[in-house]
N, CA and C atoms as a LAMMPS dump frame, in Angstrom:
ITEM: TIMESTEP
0
ITEM: NUMBER OF ATOMS
429
ITEM: BOX BOUNDS ff ff ff
-5.0000000000000000e+02 5.0000000000000000e+02
-5.0000000000000000e+02 5.0000000000000000e+02
-5.0000000000000000e+02 5.0000000000000000e+02
ITEM: ATOMS id mol type element x y z
1 1 1 N -453.744 -379.55 29.947
2 1 2 C -452.948 -380.722 30.286
3 1 3 C -451.69 -380.731 29.416
4 2 1 N -450.589 -381.122 30.013
5 2 2 C -449.336 -381.247 29.276
6 2 3 C -449.51 -382.253 28.141
7 3 1 N -448.983 -381.951 26.968
8 3 2 C -449.097 -382.921 25.867
9 3 3 C -448.384 -384.24 26.184
10 4 1 N -447.352 -384.205 27.023
11 4 2 C -446.654 -385.42 27.414
12 4 3 C -447.558 -386.305 28.261
13 5 1 N -448.247 -385.695 29.208
14 5 2 C -449.189 -386.459 30.044
15 5 3 C -450.318 -387.002 29.176
16 6 1 N -450.821 -386.162 28.278
17 6 2 C -451.891 -386.593 27.377
18 6 3 C -451.444 -387.779 26.527
19 7 1 N -450.221 -387.733 26.012
20 7 2 C -449.72 -388.825 25.171
21 7 3 C -449.541 -390.103 25.981
22 8 1 N -449.02 -389.985 27.201
23 8 2 C -448.856 -391.168 28.051
24 8 3 C -450.193 -391.785 28.414
25 9 1 N -451.148 -390.943 28.779
26 9 2 C -452.486 -391.451 29.104
27 9 3 C -453.161 -392.039 27.87
28 10 1 N -452.977 -391.389 26.725
29 10 2 C -453.567 -391.902 25.477
30 10 3 C -453.01 -393.278 25.149
31 11 1 N -451.719 -393.459 25.344
32 11 2 C -451.114 -394.767 25.106
33 11 3 C -451.655 -395.819 26.058
34 12 1 N -451.849 -395.442 27.328
35 12 2 C -452.407 -396.382 28.31
36 12 3 C -453.835 -396.761 27.944
37 13 1 N -454.623 -395.789 27.507
38 13 2 C -456.007 -396.07 27.102
39 13 3 C -456.024 -396.933 25.836
40 14 1 N -455.139 -396.642 24.898
41 14 2 C -455.076 -397.436 23.663
42 14 3 C -454.697 -398.887 23.969
43 15 1 N -453.769 -399.079 24.899
44 15 2 C -453.388 -400.443 25.297
45 15 3 C -454.546 -401.147 26
46 16 1 N -455.309 -400.4 26.771
47 16 2 C -456.483 -400.978 27.437
48 16 3 C -457.515 -401.413 26.399
49 17 1 N -457.751 -400.562 25.398
50 17 2 C -458.685 -400.931 24.325
51 17 3 C -458.217 -402.202 23.629
52 18 1 N -456.943 -402.294 23.355
53 18 2 C -456.345 -403.478 22.732
54 18 3 C -456.648 -404.709 23.568
55 19 1 N -456.37 -404.623 24.862
56 19 2 C -456.6 -405.768 25.744
57 19 3 C -458.059 -406.177 25.827
58 20 1 N -458.945 -405.187 25.817
59 20 2 C -460.378 -405.491 25.887
60 20 3 C -460.884 -406.155 24.611
61 21 1 N -460.252 -405.858 23.49
62 21 2 C -460.677 -406.417 22.202
63 21 3 C -460.101 -407.816 21.961
64 22 1 N -459.046 -408.169 22.7
65 22 2 C -458.413 -409.481 22.477
66 22 3 C -459.39 -410.655 22.413
67 23 1 N -460.324 -410.797 23.369
68 23 2 C -461.227 -411.956 23.284
69 23 3 C -462.058 -411.972 21.998
70 24 1 N -462.409 -410.801 21.499
71 24 2 C -463.18 -410.741 20.246
72 24 3 C -462.314 -411.087 19.045
73 25 1 N -461.121 -410.489 18.987
74 25 2 C -460.305 -410.763 17.794
75 25 3 C -459.768 -412.185 17.789
76 26 1 N -459.673 -412.816 18.955
77 26 2 C -459.291 -414.227 18.98
78 26 3 C -460.35 -415.063 18.262
79 27 1 N -461.599 -414.671 18.377
80 27 2 C -462.678 -415.366 17.658
81 27 3 C -462.674 -414.983 16.183
82 28 1 N -462.509 -413.704 15.885
83 28 2 C -462.521 -413.236 14.496
84 28 3 C -461.408 -413.873 13.678
85 29 1 N -460.199 -413.904 14.242
86 29 2 C -459.051 -414.427 13.515
87 29 3 C -458.837 -415.922 13.742
88 30 1 N -459.645 -416.504 14.631
89 30 2 C -459.534 -417.928 14.987
90 30 3 C -458.097 -418.288 15.346
91 31 1 N -457.535 -417.436 16.214
92 31 2 C -456.176 -417.662 16.701
93 31 3 C -456.117 -417.182 18.145
94 32 1 N -455.667 -418.017 19.071
95 32 2 C -455.827 -417.727 20.496
96 32 3 C -454.754 -416.874 21.166
97 33 1 N -453.801 -416.33 20.404
98 33 2 C -452.703 -415.655 21.104
99 33 3 C -453.174 -414.395 21.816
100 34 1 N -452.53 -414.122 22.94
101 34 2 C -452.883 -412.989 23.793
102 34 3 C -451.624 -412.262 24.226
103 35 1 N -451.579 -410.96 23.946
104 35 2 C -450.457 -410.163 24.415
105 35 3 C -450.464 -410.047 25.939
106 36 1 N -451.645 -410.02 26.524
107 36 2 C -451.753 -409.995 27.988
108 36 3 C -451.087 -411.26 28.552
109 37 1 N -451.325 -412.397 27.921
110 37 2 C -450.722 -413.653 28.378
111 37 3 C -449.219 -413.681 28.135
112 38 1 N -448.774 -413.153 26.989
113 38 2 C -447.34 -413.127 26.718
114 38 3 C -446.609 -412.391 27.835
115 39 1 N -447.137 -411.244 28.222
116 39 2 C -446.492 -410.461 29.274
117 39 3 C -446.696 -411.084 30.654
118 40 1 N -447.941 -411.42 30.964
119 40 2 C -448.248 -411.933 32.293
120 40 3 C -447.589 -413.259 32.594
121 41 1 N -447.577 -414.14 31.623
122 41 2 C -446.973 -415.458 31.847
123 41 3 C -445.458 -415.425 31.731
124 42 1 N -444.921 -414.307 31.274
125 42 2 C -443.485 -414.116 31.349
126 42 3 C -443.1 -413.727 32.782
127 43 1 N -443.967 -412.898 33.398
128 43 2 C -443.707 -412.441 34.767
129 43 3 C -443.985 -413.542 35.795
130 44 1 N -445.074 -414.257 35.601
131 44 2 C -445.45 -415.314 36.548
132 44 3 C -446.38 -416.298 35.856
133 45 1 N -446.303 -417.531 36.249
134 45 2 C -447.266 -418.501 35.746
135 45 3 C -448.218 -418.905 36.854
136 46 1 N -448.194 -418.118 37.928
137 46 2 C -449.119 -418.335 39.028
138 46 3 C -450.496 -417.807 38.681
139 47 1 N -451.359 -417.8 39.642
140 47 2 C -452.759 -417.425 39.397
141 47 3 C -452.956 -415.953 39.049
142 48 1 N -451.94 -415.13 39.27
143 48 2 C -452.085 -413.688 39.007
144 48 3 C -451.431 -413.246 37.698
145 49 1 N -451.203 -414.177 36.79
146 49 2 C -450.555 -413.82 35.535
147 49 3 C -451.378 -412.807 34.745
148 50 1 N -452.694 -412.927 34.804
149 50 2 C -453.539 -412.014 34.02
150 50 3 C -453.412 -410.574 34.533
151 51 1 N -453.433 -410.388 35.852
152 51 2 C -453.276 -409.042 36.431
153 51 3 C -451.899 -408.475 36.089
154 52 1 N -450.883 -409.309 36.185
155 52 2 C -449.53 -408.867 35.836
156 52 3 C -449.461 -408.483 34.359
157 53 1 N -450.08 -409.286 33.507
158 53 2 C -450.087 -409.004 32.074
159 53 3 C -450.793 -407.701 31.749
160 54 1 N -451.939 -407.48 32.39
161 54 2 C -452.665 -406.221 32.172
162 54 3 C -451.825 -405.032 32.608
163 55 1 N -451.228 -405.123 33.794
164 55 2 C -450.415 -404.007 34.296
165 55 3 C -449.255 -403.715 33.35
166 56 1 N -448.561 -404.747 32.927
167 56 2 C -447.42 -404.568 32.033
168 56 3 C -447.868 -404.02 30.675
169 57 1 N -449.001 -404.489 30.189
170 57 2 C -449.503 -404.044 28.887
171 57 3 C -449.874 -402.557 28.936
172 58 1 N -450.52 -402.133 29.994
173 58 2 C -450.916 -400.727 30.117
174 58 3 C -449.689 -399.831 30.269
175 59 1 N -448.713 -400.269 31.056
176 59 2 C -447.469 -399.497 31.187
177 59 3 C -446.763 -399.42 29.836
178 60 1 N -446.701 -400.536 29.107
179 60 2 C -446.103 -400.514 27.764
180 60 3 C -446.816 -399.509 26.867
181 61 1 N -448.149 -399.47 26.958
182 61 2 C -448.917 -398.516 26.162
183 61 3 C -448.574 -397.082 26.51
184 62 1 N -448.43 -396.791 27.809
185 62 2 C -448.072 -395.436 28.237
186 62 3 C -446.677 -395.065 27.731
187 63 1 N -445.739 -395.996 27.828
188 63 2 C -444.382 -395.745 27.331
189 63 3 C -444.407 -395.529 25.816
190 64 1 N -445.193 -396.337 25.11
191 64 2 C -445.319 -396.165 23.655
192 64 3 C -445.905 -394.794 23.334
193 65 1 N -446.889 -394.352 24.121
194 65 2 C -447.465 -393.027 23.924
195 65 3 C -446.427 -391.93 24.089
196 66 1 N -445.554 -392.079 25.084
197 66 2 C -444.491 -391.086 25.303
198 66 3 C -443.457 -391.111 24.184
199 67 1 N -443.096 -392.31 23.739
200 67 2 C -442.159 -392.425 22.616
201 67 3 C -442.776 -391.823 21.348
202 68 1 N -444.051 -392.114 21.118
203 68 2 C -444.757 -391.517 19.987
204 68 3 C -444.649 -390.002 20.061
205 69 1 N -444.919 -389.439 21.244
206 69 2 C -444.931 -387.981 21.362
207 69 3 C -443.544 -387.395 21.122
208 70 1 N -442.507 -388.05 21.641
209 70 2 C -441.145 -387.57 21.419
210 70 3 C -440.822 -387.525 19.921
211 71 1 N -441.2 -388.577 19.207
212 71 2 C -440.964 -388.613 17.764
213 71 3 C -441.835 -387.599 17.036
214 72 1 N -443.074 -387.462 17.478
215 72 2 C -443.99 -386.512 16.849
216 72 3 C -443.473 -385.081 16.989
217 73 1 N -442.975 -384.74 18.181
218 73 2 C -442.443 -383.388 18.374
219 73 3 C -441.214 -383.148 17.504
220 74 1 N -440.433 -384.177 17.294
221 74 2 C -439.218 -384.055 16.495
222 74 3 C -439.543 -383.971 15.005
223 75 1 N -440.444 -384.837 14.541
224 75 2 C -440.751 -384.931 13.114
225 75 3 C -441.883 -383.992 12.723
226 76 1 N -442.942 -383.975 13.562
227 76 2 C -444.102 -383.143 13.267
228 76 3 C -444.86 -383.63 12.045
229 77 1 N -446.111 -383.474 12.037
230 77 2 C -447.006 -383.821 10.925
231 77 3 C -448.4 -383.902 11.534
232 78 1 N -449.31 -384.583 10.901
233 78 2 C -450.643 -384.789 11.45
234 78 3 C -450.56 -385.836 12.557
235 79 1 N -450.98 -385.484 13.769
236 79 2 C -450.832 -386.37 14.935
237 79 3 C -451.58 -387.688 14.751
238 80 1 N -452.777 -387.64 14.201
239 80 2 C -453.557 -388.868 14.045
240 80 3 C -452.833 -389.849 13.131
241 81 1 N -452.462 -389.389 11.949
242 81 2 C -451.834 -390.291 10.982
243 81 3 C -450.438 -390.713 11.422
244 82 1 N -449.762 -389.839 12.145
245 82 2 C -448.452 -390.215 12.668
246 82 3 C -448.602 -391.316 13.714
247 83 1 N -449.649 -391.248 14.53
248 83 2 C -449.895 -392.292 15.543
249 83 3 C -450.184 -393.631 14.872
250 84 1 N -450.98 -393.614 13.826
251 84 2 C -451.283 -394.858 13.104
252 84 3 C -450.004 -395.41 12.475
253 85 1 N -449.233 -394.55 11.83
254 85 2 C -447.976 -394.999 11.213
255 85 3 C -446.998 -395.499 12.272
256 86 1 N -446.911 -394.814 13.397
257 86 2 C -446.039 -395.221 14.502
258 86 3 C -446.379 -396.644 14.952
259 87 1 N -447.659 -396.908 15.146
260 87 2 C -448.097 -398.229 15.609
261 87 3 C -447.801 -399.308 14.574
262 88 1 N -448.014 -398.998 13.32
263 88 2 C -447.783 -399.996 12.281
264 88 3 C -446.282 -400.263 12.075
265 89 1 N -445.467 -399.233 12.149
266 89 2 C -444.018 -399.439 12.028
267 89 3 C -443.517 -400.263 13.211
268 90 1 N -444 -399.945 14.422
269 90 2 C -443.603 -400.727 15.591
270 90 3 C -443.974 -402.193 15.388
271 91 1 N -445.148 -402.445 14.861
272 91 2 C -445.583 -403.818 14.592
273 91 3 C -444.641 -404.517 13.617
274 92 1 N -444.342 -403.873 12.513
275 92 2 C -443.502 -404.499 11.489
276 92 3 C -442.067 -404.71 11.968
277 93 1 N -441.587 -403.833 12.841
278 93 2 C -440.232 -403.971 13.361
279 93 3 C -440.155 -405.074 14.411
280 94 1 N -441.181 -405.174 15.258
281 94 2 C -441.107 -406.121 16.373
282 94 3 C -441.695 -407.496 16.069
283 95 1 N -442.538 -407.622 15.057
284 95 2 C -443.163 -408.926 14.801
285 95 3 C -442.143 -410.047 14.568
286 96 1 N -441.042 -409.797 13.889
287 96 2 C -440.064 -410.88 13.723
288 96 3 C -439.542 -411.44 15.05
289 97 1 N -439.677 -410.694 16.133
290 97 2 C -439.236 -411.194 17.436
291 97 3 C -440.12 -412.325 17.955
292 98 1 N -441.24 -412.594 17.268
293 98 2 C -442.075 -413.725 17.685
294 98 3 C -441.308 -415.046 17.583
295 99 1 N -440.276 -415.071 16.759
296 99 2 C -439.421 -416.261 16.696
297 99 3 C -438.833 -416.537 18.08
298 100 1 N -438.44 -415.48 18.777
299 100 2 C -437.875 -415.636 20.127
300 100 3 C -438.943 -416.073 21.122
301 101 1 N -440.13 -415.51 21
302 101 2 C -441.234 -415.914 21.878
303 101 3 C -441.552 -417.389 21.666
304 102 1 N -441.644 -417.783 20.409
305 102 2 C -441.95 -419.18 20.089
306 102 3 C -440.903 -420.141 20.671
307 103 1 N -439.682 -419.693 20.724
308 103 2 C -438.611 -420.596 21.143
309 103 3 C -438.25 -420.51 22.626
310 104 1 N -438.311 -419.297 23.202
311 104 2 C -437.747 -419.112 24.535
312 104 3 C -438.73 -418.695 25.631
313 105 1 N -439.939 -418.295 25.278
314 105 2 C -440.868 -417.835 26.327
315 105 3 C -441.077 -418.959 27.337
316 106 1 N -441.019 -418.647 28.637
317 106 2 C -441.141 -419.708 29.646
318 106 3 C -442.486 -420.437 29.634
319 107 1 N -443.514 -419.823 29.073
320 107 2 C -444.832 -420.474 29.023
321 107 3 C -445.224 -420.843 27.594
322 108 1 N -444.23 -420.933 26.696
323 108 2 C -444.564 -421.268 25.3
324 108 3 C -445.342 -422.587 25.269
325 109 1 N -446.301 -422.638 24.366
326 109 2 C -447.126 -423.833 24.268
327 109 3 C -448.404 -423.756 25.095
328 110 1 N -448.502 -422.756 25.983
329 110 2 C -449.754 -422.565 26.725
330 110 3 C -450.846 -422.204 25.714
331 111 1 N -452.113 -422.447 26.045
332 111 2 C -453.183 -422.173 25.074
333 111 3 C -453.172 -420.739 24.522
334 112 1 N -452.793 -419.755 25.355
335 112 2 C -452.776 -418.363 24.9
336 112 3 C -451.464 -417.99 24.221
337 113 1 N -450.537 -418.939 24.155
338 113 2 C -449.218 -418.677 23.576
339 113 3 C -448.846 -419.697 22.496
340 114 1 N -449.669 -419.828 21.477
341 114 2 C -449.308 -420.747 20.391
342 114 3 C -448.141 -420.164 19.595
343 115 1 N -447.496 -420.979 18.824
344 115 2 C -446.423 -420.495 17.956
345 115 3 C -446.988 -419.451 17.003
346 116 1 N -446.303 -418.319 16.909
347 116 2 C -446.817 -417.201 16.123
348 116 3 C -445.985 -416.88 14.888
349 117 1 N -444.711 -417.178 14.923
350 117 2 C -443.796 -416.644 13.918
351 117 3 C -444.119 -417.076 12.488
352 118 1 N -444.759 -418.195 12.315
353 118 2 C -445.088 -418.672 10.964
354 118 3 C -446.585 -418.662 10.682
355 119 1 N -447.332 -417.952 11.495
356 119 2 C -448.782 -417.946 11.356
357 119 3 C -449.273 -416.665 10.692
358 120 1 N -449.914 -416.819 9.568
359 120 2 C -450.542 -415.673 8.915
360 120 3 C -451.67 -415.093 9.752
361 121 1 N -452.392 -415.956 10.459
362 121 2 C -453.469 -415.48 11.331
363 121 3 C -452.911 -414.62 12.456
364 122 1 N -451.807 -415.057 13.055
365 122 2 C -451.19 -414.285 14.137
366 122 3 C -450.715 -412.932 13.617
367 123 1 N -450.125 -412.918 12.434
368 123 2 C -449.656 -411.651 11.86
369 123 3 C -450.838 -410.719 11.592
370 124 1 N -451.911 -411.249 11.02
371 124 2 C -453.095 -410.426 10.747
372 124 3 C -453.706 -409.911 12.051
373 125 1 N -453.775 -410.77 13.043
374 125 2 C -454.328 -410.389 14.343
375 125 3 C -453.476 -409.28 14.977
376 126 1 N -452.168 -409.432 14.951
377 126 2 C -451.283 -408.417 15.51
378 126 3 C -451.381 -407.113 14.717
379 127 1 N -451.551 -407.216 13.401
380 127 2 C -451.732 -406.022 12.576
381 127 3 C -452.995 -405.289 12.997
382 128 1 N -454.084 -406.022 13.169
383 128 2 C -455.342 -405.426 13.619
384 128 3 C -455.167 -404.731 14.969
385 129 1 N -454.515 -405.404 15.912
386 129 2 C -454.338 -404.843 17.255
387 129 3 C -453.498 -403.574 17.215
388 130 1 N -452.443 -403.57 16.412
389 130 2 C -451.611 -402.378 16.316
390 130 3 C -452.363 -401.242 15.616
391 131 1 N -453.147 -401.569 14.617
392 131 2 C -453.952 -400.542 13.96
393 131 3 C -454.935 -399.929 14.957
394 132 1 N -455.595 -400.766 15.737
395 132 2 C -456.503 -400.271 16.779
396 132 3 C -455.755 -399.357 17.747
397 133 1 N -454.585 -399.796 18.214
398 133 2 C -453.785 -398.982 19.126
399 133 3 C -453.485 -397.621 18.5
400 134 1 N -453.035 -397.626 17.247
401 134 2 C -452.69 -396.375 16.574
402 134 3 C -453.869 -395.445 16.403
403 135 1 N -455.022 -395.988 16.054
404 135 2 C -456.211 -395.166 15.882
405 135 3 C -456.627 -394.553 17.213
406 136 1 N -456.689 -395.347 18.263
407 136 2 C -457.095 -394.817 19.568
408 136 3 C -456.072 -393.782 20.047
409 137 1 N -454.797 -394.093 19.937
410 137 2 C -453.759 -393.133 20.313
411 137 3 C -453.914 -391.843 19.517
412 138 1 N -454.074 -391.97 18.207
413 138 2 C -454.21 -390.805 17.351
414 138 3 C -455.406 -389.94 17.679
415 139 1 N -456.529 -390.571 17.932
416 139 2 C -457.737 -389.814 18.303
417 139 3 C -457.506 -389.064 19.606
418 140 1 N -456.937 -389.758 20.592
419 140 2 C -456.797 -389.152 21.921
420 140 3 C -455.721 -388.062 21.99
421 141 1 N -454.688 -388.151 21.173
422 141 2 C -453.7 -387.07 21.195
423 141 3 C -454.133 -385.917 20.318
424 142 1 N -455.131 -386.129 19.49
425 142 2 C -455.611 -385.063 18.599
426 142 3 C -456.713 -384.232 19.231
427 143 1 N -457.184 -384.641 20.398
428 143 2 C -458.287 -383.912 21.056
429 143 3 C -457.777 -382.6 21.619
């Protein structure tokens, strides 16, 4: 299999794992935010927001997998640890954008979209999710 296809599929699988773990980590971190809801309720607030959110989340994961692979081919190193570092750097770079979500998201204030930018729980939860993504991505591209 082409390493590009493998990386894209690995990213999609890692995003799926992330989405499947959301209900558990919402209980663990006692914070209800959902990336599936952020995406889905941005696309629609109709009854199909969850399906839209899942589709967008999986596509984002595949794109992230491809971006990871492009950087990995350029920089080179251990694929597993590079995937974990890639996910954590992406988290640290994009987390400040939660200020925009808190202020401008069309469904802000919905139960799955509480204010995140000043929440330590939200930051810890997002850190956990990105770490999970990086580990799954790293394992799958290292096979």
